[in-house]
N, C-alpha and C positions, 0 to 999 in steps of 0.2 A: 553522529549520523544525521544527515539531512536528506529526507526522502524527497523525490521528485516524481512527477507524473511523466511517463514516457510514451511515445507512440511507436510501437513495433513496426508499423507499416512504413515509416519514413527512413528506417535503417539506422537511426541514431543509437539504437540499443538492440540487444538480442536477448533471447530467453536466458542465456547464460549470465547476463548482467542483472537479472531480476532476483529478488528474494521471494521464493515461492512459499506460501503458507503451508504448513504441515499440520493437519488436524490433530495429530497426536502430540504436538509440542506446545505445552501450555505457556512456556516462556515466550515463544514467538507470538502466540495469541495475545498475551498481555501487552506486549510492545505494540502490536498492530492496533489494539483498541485505544491506546493512548495517542494515536496519531490523528484522531478526529479533530477537525477545526470547524469553526462556525462557517457554514456554507454561504452565508451572506457576504463574507469577505472575499474579495477577488483573489484568485490563486489558492483558495482553500483546498486541502486534501479531501478526497471523498470519504464518506463515513464507512468504516469497515464493519461488516456484519457477516454472520455465519448462518448456518442452517438452524432452523428452529424445530 
């Protein structure tokens, strides 16, 4: 699985193409938190965070 950042406005992806986070699914949450990359690197994925 290689995540990519998409822009829904340009029509290259739709909501059906996205993996939507489910607050009750701890498996998805653990995957999302591991996607963080150093924001100083070009093309880095944004930091996932939830409600505190």
